N, C-alpha and C positions, 0 to 999 in steps of 0.2 A: 442526465447523461454524464458519463465519466470519460474524459479524454486524457490520454497520456501522450506526451510529446518528448521524443529524444531522451528517454530515461536511460541513465547510465549509473552503474554501481559497481564498485570494486571493493575487495577485502584483501588487505595485506598485499597490494599490488596485483592481485588476480582479478581480472575483469569478469564479472558475472553477468551483467546486463550491458549491452552496447547499442545505444540508439534505438530503443524500443518505442514504437508508436502504435496506438490503438484507440478505437472509439467503442465504448460500451453503451449502447442505447437502452433507455428505459423500456421495459416490456419485452425485450428480446433476450433470448438465451445466448450467453456468451461463454466461451471455453478458453482456458489457458491450458494447453497440453504440451507435453514434452517428456523426454526421458529423465531419469533420476539425475539430479545435479545440474540441470540446465537453467535454473534460476526462476522456476515458477513461483516458489514460496517467497523468494526475495522480491519478485515483482509485486506479488499480492501485498507483502508487508510495506512496500513503497506506496502502493495505492491507498492503503488504509492508515498510513501514518506511523507505523511501528519502526520503520527504517527510512531515513531521509535519503533520497537519491543524491548521488554526487553531482549530477547534472540533469536537466530536463524539468518538465512541468507536469503536474497532475491537476486537472481542472474538473471541478464538480459544478455542473450547470454554469459553465463559464467563470467560476470563481477559482482563483489560483490557491490550491491547498497549502502550498509552501511559500507563497509570495506575500502573504500578509503577516499581521502580528499574531500573537498567541491567542487572542480572543477570536479572531477570524478562523484560525485553525480549529479551535475548540467548537465553534459554532457549526462548522462543517462536520466535525466528528460526531456531534450530537444527532445529526441527521442520518447517520449510517448505522447499520447493524451487521454483525459478523457472526456466522454460525460455523463452528468447526466440526469436522467429522470425528465421531467417537469421543466427544468431550475433551479434545486436545487442548493443551495450554500453549501460550506463546513461548517458544523455546528461547527467545531473546530476553525474556523477563524472569525475575525471581518469582517464587510462589506468591509472596506478598504482593508483588506488582500485578500478577495475574488476578488475584482476588480483588484488588483495588481497581483494576482496569475500568469496569463500568462506572465507577464513581468519579474517575478522573475525566 
């Protein structure tokens, strides 16, 4: 189960996410929907560890993704998989970082 609590994220003073809460249960279909520019990709990047939220918590089976040390963070990362539509790359990373991503 993934639980997000009070996720907030801003860029250059512009608030993108404000107090987002959700629970994503294993075995259930979950959707994040909204118009262009509403923060869907930012939220997903916070959930998978590409962007650290300014505030809030991301819990994986009750383990705090951002609350522990680097080893705990990486242990959770090893348990997740991400599949992108159309072979897309992470826009927040360089090409080299995208290629290296599975190794990190």
